[in-house]
Chimera marker file (.cmm) of the C-alpha trace (Angstrom):
<marker_set name="trace">
<marker id="1" x="56.628" y="2.837" z="14.952" r="1" g="1" b="0" radius="0.5"/>
<marker id="2" x="53.591" y="2.271" z="17.240" r="1" g="1" b="0" radius="0.5"/>
<marker id="3" x="53.072" y="6.025" z="17.312" r="1" g="1" b="0" radius="0.5"/>
<marker id="4" x="53.012" y="5.738" z="13.580" r="1" g="1" b="0" radius="0.5"/>
<marker id="5" x="50.382" y="3.087" z="13.539" r="1" g="1" b="0" radius="0.5"/>
<marker id="6" x="48.098" y="5.111" z="15.901" r="1" g="1" b="0" radius="0.5"/>
<marker id="7" x="48.493" y="8.159" z="13.418" r="1" g="1" b="0" radius="0.5"/>
<marker id="8" x="47.716" y="6.080" z="10.535" r="1" g="1" b="0" radius="0.5"/>
<marker id="9" x="44.400" y="4.297" z="12.349" r="1" g="1" b="0" radius="0.5"/>
<marker id="10" x="43.310" y="7.810" z="13.271" r="1" g="1" b="0" radius="0.5"/>
<marker id="11" x="43.568" y="8.963" z="9.593" r="1" g="1" b="0" radius="0.5"/>
<marker id="12" x="41.814" y="5.939" z="8.472" r="1" g="1" b="0" radius="0.5"/>
<marker id="13" x="38.982" y="6.381" z="10.976" r="1" g="1" b="0" radius="0.5"/>
<marker id="14" x="38.628" y="10.099" z="9.639" r="1" g="1" b="0" radius="0.5"/>
<marker id="15" x="38.664" y="8.971" z="6.214" r="1" g="1" b="0" radius="0.5"/>
<marker id="16" x="35.908" y="6.259" z="6.644" r="1" g="1" b="0" radius="0.5"/>
<marker id="17" x="33.761" y="8.798" z="8.771" r="1" g="1" b="0" radius="0.5"/>
<marker id="18" x="34.061" y="11.107" z="5.857" r="1" g="1" b="0" radius="0.5"/>
<marker id="19" x="33.011" y="8.443" z="3.100" r="1" g="1" b="0" radius="0.5"/>
<marker id="20" x="30.178" y="7.468" z="5.421" r="1" g="1" b="0" radius="0.5"/>
<marker id="21" x="28.972" y="11.053" z="5.722" r="1" g="1" b="0" radius="0.5"/>
<marker id="22" x="29.503" y="12.267" z="2.028" r="1" g="1" b="0" radius="0.5"/>
<marker id="23" x="29.502" y="8.992" z="0.250" r="1" g="1" b="0" radius="0.5"/>
<marker id="24" x="25.763" y="8.684" z="-0.591" r="1" g="1" b="0" radius="0.5"/>
<marker id="25" x="25.526" y="12.463" z="-1.838" r="1" g="1" b="0" radius="0.5"/>
<marker id="26" x="28.588" y="11.680" z="-4.081" r="1" g="1" b="0" radius="0.5"/>
<marker id="27" x="27.128" y="8.395" z="-5.325" r="1" g="1" b="0" radius="0.5"/>
<marker id="28" x="23.922" y="10.412" z="-6.392" r="1" g="1" b="0" radius="0.5"/>
<marker id="29" x="25.946" y="12.905" z="-7.646" r="1" g="1" b="0" radius="0.5"/>
<marker id="30" x="27.908" y="10.540" z="-10.126" r="1" g="1" b="0" radius="0.5"/>
<marker id="31" x="24.817" y="8.736" z="-11.009" r="1" g="1" b="0" radius="0.5"/>
<marker id="32" x="23.154" y="11.934" z="-11.915" r="1" g="1" b="0" radius="0.5"/>
<marker id="33" x="25.955" y="13.230" z="-13.878" r="1" g="1" b="0" radius="0.5"/>
<marker id="34" x="26.328" y="9.852" z="-15.972" r="1" g="1" b="0" radius="0.5"/>
<marker id="35" x="22.535" y="9.354" z="-16.364" r="1" g="1" b="0" radius="0.5"/>
<marker id="36" x="22.683" y="9.300" z="-20.030" r="1" g="1" b="0" radius="0.5"/>
<marker id="37" x="25.040" y="6.011" z="-20.124" r="1" g="1" b="0" radius="0.5"/>
<marker id="38" x="22.641" y="4.144" z="-17.717" r="1" g="1" b="0" radius="0.5"/>
<marker id="39" x="20.569" y="1.546" z="-19.490" r="1" g="1" b="0" radius="0.5"/>
<marker id="40" x="16.895" y="1.536" z="-18.343" r="1" g="1" b="0" radius="0.5"/>
<marker id="41" x="15.517" y="-1.221" z="-17.587" r="1" g="1" b="0" radius="0.5"/>
<marker id="42" x="18.470" y="-2.863" z="-16.194" r="1" g="1" b="0" radius="0.5"/>
<marker id="43" x="17.612" y="-6.220" z="-17.301" r="1" g="1" b="0" radius="0.5"/>
<marker id="44" x="19.865" y="-9.216" z="-18.001" r="1" g="1" b="0" radius="0.5"/>
<marker id="45" x="19.253" y="-9.325" z="-21.561" r="1" g="1" b="0" radius="0.5"/>
<marker id="46" x="20.331" y="-5.741" z="-21.815" r="1" g="1" b="0" radius="0.5"/>
<marker id="47" x="23.497" y="-6.574" z="-19.990" r="1" g="1" b="0" radius="0.5"/>
<marker id="48" x="24.055" y="-9.459" z="-22.373" r="1" g="1" b="0" radius="0.5"/>
<marker id="49" x="23.472" y="-7.123" z="-25.225" r="1" g="1" b="0" radius="0.5"/>
<marker id="50" x="25.711" y="-4.452" z="-24.019" r="1" g="1" b="0" radius="0.5"/>
<marker id="51" x="28.647" y="-7.236" z="-23.347" r="1" g="1" b="0" radius="0.5"/>
<marker id="52" x="28.416" y="-8.526" z="-26.871" r="1" g="1" b="0" radius="0.5"/>
<marker id="53" x="28.471" y="-5.224" z="-28.247" r="1" g="1" b="0" radius="0.5"/>
<marker id="54" x="31.602" y="-4.404" z="-26.198" r="1" g="1" b="0" radius="0.5"/>
<marker id="55" x="33.218" y="-7.539" z="-27.607" r="1" g="1" b="0" radius="0.5"/>
<marker id="56" x="32.361" y="-6.911" z="-31.074" r="1" g="1" b="0" radius="0.5"/>
<marker id="57" x="33.786" y="-3.410" z="-30.724" r="1" g="1" b="0" radius="0.5"/>
<marker id="58" x="36.896" y="-4.496" z="-29.337" r="1" g="1" b="0" radius="0.5"/>
<marker id="59" x="37.052" y="-7.035" z="-31.913" r="1" g="1" b="0" radius="0.5"/>
<marker id="60" x="36.719" y="-4.221" z="-34.678" r="1" g="1" b="0" radius="0.5"/>
<marker id="61" x="39.580" y="-2.335" z="-32.911" r="1" g="1" b="0" radius="0.5"/>
<marker id="62" x="42.181" y="-4.913" z="-33.722" r="1" g="1" b="0" radius="0.5"/>
<marker id="63" x="43.265" y="-3.872" z="-37.183" r="1" g="1" b="0" radius="0.5"/>
<marker id="64" x="43.711" y="-0.413" z="-36.030" r="1" g="1" b="0" radius="0.5"/>
<marker id="65" x="45.884" y="-1.659" z="-33.048" r="1" g="1" b="0" radius="0.5"/>
<marker id="66" x="47.887" y="-3.814" z="-35.296" r="1" g="1" b="0" radius="0.5"/>
<marker id="67" x="48.502" y="-1.044" z="-37.667" r="1" g="1" b="0" radius="0.5"/>
<marker id="68" x="49.568" y="1.186" z="-34.704" r="1" g="1" b="0" radius="0.5"/>
<marker id="69" x="52.036" y="-1.453" z="-33.405" r="1" g="1" b="0" radius="0.5"/>
<marker id="70" x="53.592" y="-1.913" z="-36.656" r="1" g="1" b="0" radius="0.5"/>
<marker id="71" x="54.119" y="2.171" z="-36.882" r="1" g="1" b="0" radius="0.5"/>
<marker id="72" x="55.712" y="1.958" z="-33.390" r="1" g="1" b="0" radius="0.5"/>
<marker id="73" x="57.991" y="-0.849" z="-34.340" r="1" g="1" b="0" radius="0.5"/>
<marker id="74" x="59.094" y="0.939" z="-37.674" r="1" g="1" b="0" radius="0.5"/>
<marker id="75" x="59.726" y="4.076" z="-35.585" r="1" g="1" b="0" radius="0.5"/>
<marker id="76" x="62.013" y="2.056" z="-33.198" r="1" g="1" b="0" radius="0.5"/>
<marker id="77" x="63.751" y="0.311" z="-35.928" r="1" g="1" b="0" radius="0.5"/>
<marker id="78" x="64.508" y="3.908" z="-37.562" r="1" g="1" b="0" radius="0.5"/>
<marker id="79" x="65.922" y="5.010" z="-34.271" r="1" g="1" b="0" radius="0.5"/>
<marker id="80" x="68.062" y="1.907" z="-34.024" r="1" g="1" b="0" radius="0.5"/>
<marker id="81" x="69.466" y="2.576" z="-37.573" r="1" g="1" b="0" radius="0.5"/>
<marker id="82" x="70.213" y="6.283" z="-36.724" r="1" g="1" b="0" radius="0.5"/>
<marker id="83" x="71.407" y="5.326" z="-33.176" r="1" g="1" b="0" radius="0.5"/>
<marker id="84" x="74.744" y="7.526" z="-33.871" r="1" g="1" b="0" radius="0.5"/>
<marker id="85" x="72.306" y="10.707" z="-33.766" r="1" g="1" b="0" radius="0.5"/>
<marker id="86" x="70.531" y="9.427" z="-30.523" r="1" g="1" b="0" radius="0.5"/>
<marker id="87" x="70.687" y="12.051" z="-27.759" r="1" g="1" b="0" radius="0.5"/>
<marker id="88" x="71.470" y="11.160" z="-24.198" r="1" g="1" b="0" radius="0.5"/>
<marker id="89" x="67.769" y="12.433" z="-23.092" r="1" g="1" b="0" radius="0.5"/>
<marker id="90" x="66.286" y="9.891" z="-25.505" r="1" g="1" b="0" radius="0.5"/>
<marker id="91" x="68.717" y="6.938" z="-24.243" r="1" g="1" b="0" radius="0.5"/>
<marker id="92" x="68.021" y="8.059" z="-20.549" r="1" g="1" b="0" radius="0.5"/>
<marker id="93" x="64.183" y="7.682" z="-21.151" r="1" g="1" b="0" radius="0.5"/>
<marker id="94" x="64.517" y="4.382" z="-22.824" r="1" g="1" b="0" radius="0.5"/>
<marker id="95" x="66.787" y="2.989" z="-20.201" r="1" g="1" b="0" radius="0.5"/>
<marker id="96" x="64.070" y="4.389" z="-17.350" r="1" g="1" b="0" radius="0.5"/>
<marker id="97" x="61.229" y="2.799" z="-19.426" r="1" g="1" b="0" radius="0.5"/>
<marker id="98" x="63.042" y="-0.539" z="-19.368" r="1" g="1" b="0" radius="0.5"/>
<marker id="99" x="63.656" y="-0.079" z="-15.989" r="1" g="1" b="0" radius="0.5"/>
<marker id="100" x="60.004" y="0.380" z="-15.234" r="1" g="1" b="0" radius="0.5"/>
<marker id="101" x="58.984" y="-2.658" z="-17.067" r="1" g="1" b="0" radius="0.5"/>
<marker id="102" x="61.469" y="-4.778" z="-14.991" r="1" g="1" b="0" radius="0.5"/>
<marker id="103" x="60.208" y="-3.465" z="-11.664" r="1" g="1" b="0" radius="0.5"/>
<marker id="104" x="56.563" y="-4.336" z="-12.837" r="1" g="1" b="0" radius="0.5"/>
<marker id="105" x="57.815" y="-7.854" z="-13.819" r="1" g="1" b="0" radius="0.5"/>
<marker id="106" x="59.283" y="-8.272" z="-10.565" r="1" g="1" b="0" radius="0.5"/>
<marker id="107" x="56.290" y="-6.894" z="-8.657" r="1" g="1" b="0" radius="0.5"/>
<marker id="108" x="54.199" y="-9.121" z="-10.660" r="1" g="1" b="0" radius="0.5"/>
<marker id="109" x="56.631" y="-12.253" z="-9.748" r="1" g="1" b="0" radius="0.5"/>
<marker id="110" x="56.386" y="-11.130" z="-5.996" r="1" g="1" b="0" radius="0.5"/>
<marker id="111" x="52.676" y="-11.287" z="-6.172" r="1" g="1" b="0" radius="0.5"/>
<marker id="112" x="52.389" y="-14.551" z="-8.060" r="1" g="1" b="0" radius="0.5"/>
<marker id="113" x="54.308" y="-16.214" z="-5.244" r="1" g="1" b="0" radius="0.5"/>
<marker id="114" x="52.259" y="-14.858" z="-2.650" r="1" g="1" b="0" radius="0.5"/>
<marker id="115" x="54.045" y="-11.884" z="-1.637" r="1" g="1" b="0" radius="0.5"/>
<marker id="116" x="57.172" y="-13.842" z="-0.519" r="1" g="1" b="0" radius="0.5"/>
<marker id="117" x="60.730" y="-12.439" z="-2.010" r="1" g="1" b="0" radius="0.5"/>
<marker id="118" x="62.619" y="-15.918" z="-1.461" r="1" g="1" b="0" radius="0.5"/>
<marker id="119" x="60.476" y="-18.255" z="-3.376" r="1" g="1" b="0" radius="0.5"/>
<marker id="120" x="57.218" y="-20.482" z="-3.749" r="1" g="1" b="0" radius="0.5"/>
<marker id="121" x="55.492" y="-21.863" z="-0.775" r="1" g="1" b="0" radius="0.5"/>
<marker id="122" x="55.737" y="-25.840" z="-1.129" r="1" g="1" b="0" radius="0.5"/>
<link id1="1" id2="2" r="1" g="1" b="0" radius="0.2"/>
<link id1="2" id2="3" r="1" g="1" b="0" radius="0.2"/>
<link id1="3" id2="4" r="1" g="1" b="0" radius="0.2"/>
<link id1="4" id2="5" r="1" g="1" b="0" radius="0.2"/>
<link id1="5" id2="6" r="1" g="1" b="0" radius="0.2"/>
<link id1="6" id2="7" r="1" g="1" b="0" radius="0.2"/>
<link id1="7" id2="8" r="1" g="1" b="0" radius="0.2"/>
<link id1="8" id2="9" r="1" g="1" b="0" radius="0.2"/>
<link id1="9" id2="10" r="1" g="1" b="0" radius="0.2"/>
<link id1="10" id2="11" r="1" g="1" b="0" radius="0.2"/>
<link id1="11" id2="12" r="1" g="1" b="0" radius="0.2"/>
<link id1="12" id2="13" r="1" g="1" b="0" radius="0.2"/>
<link id1="13" id2="14" r="1" g="1" b="0" radius="0.2"/>
<link id1="14" id2="15" r="1" g="1" b="0" radius="0.2"/>
<link id1="15" id2="16" r="1" g="1" b="0" radius="0.2"/>
<link id1="16" id2="17" r="1" g="1" b="0" radius="0.2"/>
<link id1="17" id2="18" r="1" g="1" b="0" radius="0.2"/>
<link id1="18" id2="19" r="1" g="1" b="0" radius="0.2"/>
<link id1="19" id2="20" r="1" g="1" b="0" radius="0.2"/>
<link id1="20" id2="21" r="1" g="1" b="0" radius="0.2"/>
<link id1="21" id2="22" r="1" g="1" b="0" radius="0.2"/>
<link id1="22" id2="23" r="1" g="1" b="0" radius="0.2"/>
<link id1="23" id2="24" r="1" g="1" b="0" radius="0.2"/>
<link id1="24" id2="25" r="1" g="1" b="0" radius="0.2"/>
<link id1="25" id2="26" r="1" g="1" b="0" radius="0.2"/>
<link id1="26" id2="27" r="1" g="1" b="0" radius="0.2"/>
<link id1="27" id2="28" r="1" g="1" b="0" radius="0.2"/>
<link id1="28" id2="29" r="1" g="1" b="0" radius="0.2"/>
<link id1="29" id2="30" r="1" g="1" b="0" radius="0.2"/>
<link id1="30" id2="31" r="1" g="1" b="0" radius="0.2"/>
<link id1="31" id2="32" r="1" g="1" b="0" radius="0.2"/>
<link id1="32" id2="33" r="1" g="1" b="0" radius="0.2"/>
<link id1="33" id2="34" r="1" g="1" b="0" radius="0.2"/>
<link id1="34" id2="35" r="1" g="1" b="0" radius="0.2"/>
<link id1="35" id2="36" r="1" g="1" b="0" radius="0.2"/>
<link id1="36" id2="37" r="1" g="1" b="0" radius="0.2"/>
<link id1="37" id2="38" r="1" g="1" b="0" radius="0.2"/>
<link id1="38" id2="39" r="1" g="1" b="0" radius="0.2"/>
<link id1="39" id2="40" r="1" g="1" b="0" radius="0.2"/>
<link id1="40" id2="41" r="1" g="1" b="0" radius="0.2"/>
<link id1="41" id2="42" r="1" g="1" b="0" radius="0.2"/>
<link id1="42" id2="43" r="1" g="1" b="0" radius="0.2"/>
<link id1="43" id2="44" r="1" g="1" b="0" radius="0.2"/>
<link id1="44" id2="45" r="1" g="1" b="0" radius="0.2"/>
<link id1="45" id2="46" r="1" g="1" b="0" radius="0.2"/>
<link id1="46" id2="47" r="1" g="1" b="0" radius="0.2"/>
<link id1="47" id2="48" r="1" g="1" b="0" radius="0.2"/>
<link id1="48" id2="49" r="1" g="1" b="0" radius="0.2"/>
<link id1="49" id2="50" r="1" g="1" b="0" radius="0.2"/>
<link id1="50" id2="51" r="1" g="1" b="0" radius="0.2"/>
<link id1="51" id2="52" r="1" g="1" b="0" radius="0.2"/>
<link id1="52" id2="53" r="1" g="1" b="0" radius="0.2"/>
<link id1="53" id2="54" r="1" g="1" b="0" radius="0.2"/>
<link id1="54" id2="55" r="1" g="1" b="0" radius="0.2"/>
<link id1="55" id2="56" r="1" g="1" b="0" radius="0.2"/>
<link id1="56" id2="57" r="1" g="1" b="0" radius="0.2"/>
<link id1="57" id2="58" r="1" g="1" b="0" radius="0.2"/>
<link id1="58" id2="59" r="1" g="1" b="0" radius="0.2"/>
<link id1="59" id2="60" r="1" g="1" b="0" radius="0.2"/>
<link id1="60" id2="61" r="1" g="1" b="0" radius="0.2"/>
<link id1="61" id2="62" r="1" g="1" b="0" radius="0.2"/>
<link id1="62" id2="63" r="1" g="1" b="0" radius="0.2"/>
<link id1="63" id2="64" r="1" g="1" b="0" radius="0.2"/>
<link id1="64" id2="65" r="1" g="1" b="0" radius="0.2"/>
<link id1="65" id2="66" r="1" g="1" b="0" radius="0.2"/>
<link id1="66" id2="67" r="1" g="1" b="0" radius="0.2"/>
<link id1="67" id2="68" r="1" g="1" b="0" radius="0.2"/>
<link id1="68" id2="69" r="1" g="1" b="0" radius="0.2"/>
<link id1="69" id2="70" r="1" g="1" b="0" radius="0.2"/>
<link id1="70" id2="71" r="1" g="1" b="0" radius="0.2"/>
<link id1="71" id2="72" r="1" g="1" b="0" radius="0.2"/>
<link id1="72" id2="73" r="1" g="1" b="0" radius="0.2"/>
<link id1="73" id2="74" r="1" g="1" b="0" radius="0.2"/>
<link id1="74" id2="75" r="1" g="1" b="0" radius="0.2"/>
<link id1="75" id2="76" r="1" g="1" b="0" radius="0.2"/>
<link id1="76" id2="77" r="1" g="1" b="0" radius="0.2"/>
<link id1="77" id2="78" r="1" g="1" b="0" radius="0.2"/>
<link id1="78" id2="79" r="1" g="1" b="0" radius="0.2"/>
<link id1="79" id2="80" r="1" g="1" b="0" radius="0.2"/>
<link id1="80" id2="81" r="1" g="1" b="0" radius="0.2"/>
<link id1="81" id2="82" r="1" g="1" b="0" radius="0.2"/>
<link id1="82" id2="83" r="1" g="1" b="0" radius="0.2"/>
<link id1="83" id2="84" r="1" g="1" b="0" radius="0.2"/>
<link id1="84" id2="85" r="1" g="1" b="0" radius="0.2"/>
<link id1="85" id2="86" r="1" g="1" b="0" radius="0.2"/>
<link id1="86" id2="87" r="1" g="1" b="0" radius="0.2"/>
<link id1="87" id2="88" r="1" g="1" b="0" radius="0.2"/>
<link id1="88" id2="89" r="1" g="1" b="0" radius="0.2"/>
<link id1="89" id2="90" r="1" g="1" b="0" radius="0.2"/>
<link id1="90" id2="91" r="1" g="1" b="0" radius="0.2"/>
<link id1="91" id2="92" r="1" g="1" b="0" radius="0.2"/>
<link id1="92" id2="93" r="1" g="1" b="0" radius="0.2"/>
<link id1="93" id2="94" r="1" g="1" b="0" radius="0.2"/>
<link id1="94" id2="95" r="1" g="1" b="0" radius="0.2"/>
<link id1="95" id2="96" r="1" g="1" b="0" radius="0.2"/>
<link id1="96" id2="97" r="1" g="1" b="0" radius="0.2"/>
<link id1="97" id2="98" r="1" g="1" b="0" radius="0.2"/>
<link id1="98" id2="99" r="1" g="1" b="0" radius="0.2"/>
<link id1="99" id2="100" r="1" g="1" b="0" radius="0.2"/>
<link id1="100" id2="101" r="1" g="1" b="0" radius="0.2"/>
<link id1="101" id2="102" r="1" g="1" b="0" radius="0.2"/>
<link id1="102" id2="103" r="1" g="1" b="0" radius="0.2"/>
<link id1="103" id2="104" r="1" g="1" b="0" radius="0.2"/>
<link id1="104" id2="105" r="1" g="1" b="0" radius="0.2"/>
<link id1="105" id2="106" r="1" g="1" b="0" radius="0.2"/>
<link id1="106" id2="107" r="1" g="1" b="0" radius="0.2"/>
<link id1="107" id2="108" r="1" g="1" b="0" radius="0.2"/>
<link id1="108" id2="109" r="1" g="1" b="0" radius="0.2"/>
<link id1="109" id2="110" r="1" g="1" b="0" radius="0.2"/>
<link id1="110" id2="111" r="1" g="1" b="0" radius="0.2"/>
<link id1="111" id2="112" r="1" g="1" b="0" radius="0.2"/>
<link id1="112" id2="113" r="1" g="1" b="0" radius="0.2"/>
<link id1="113" id2="114" r="1" g="1" b="0" radius="0.2"/>
<link id1="114" id2="115" r="1" g="1" b="0" radius="0.2"/>
<link id1="115" id2="116" r="1" g="1" b="0" radius="0.2"/>
<link id1="116" id2="117" r="1" g="1" b="0" radius="0.2"/>
<link id1="117" id2="118" r="1" g="1" b="0" radius="0.2"/>
<link id1="118" id2="119" r="1" g="1" b="0" radius="0.2"/>
<link id1="119" id2="120" r="1" g="1" b="0" radius="0.2"/>
<link id1="120" id2="121" r="1" g="1" b="0" radius="0.2"/>
<link id1="121" id2="122" r="1" g="1" b="0" radius="0.2"/>
</marker_set>
């Protein structure tokens, strides 16, 4: 176990050296590639305006999301009505999806409890 820890430390050291050496050039390249998205001058007023624009855009997208939700729900209802035609593959995918949702729920509970498996700190 100790040898694995030493190997992990060595790999982390190499990674940090690589980032220290190449990080600045990568940062400049990303900025250059995305310069059309950068607002000049970067003022507080401009940031406030962009935040309000994003909020309004998200609000405007709610009806489309609502419509998509109802279409998805109708699809699931139709699947449930015709469940005798359901293939094993579809049932397996649905079961795996349910298992994944449960795993994310359990992970969230563990994180919420402060990374304890047995219960909450009192």
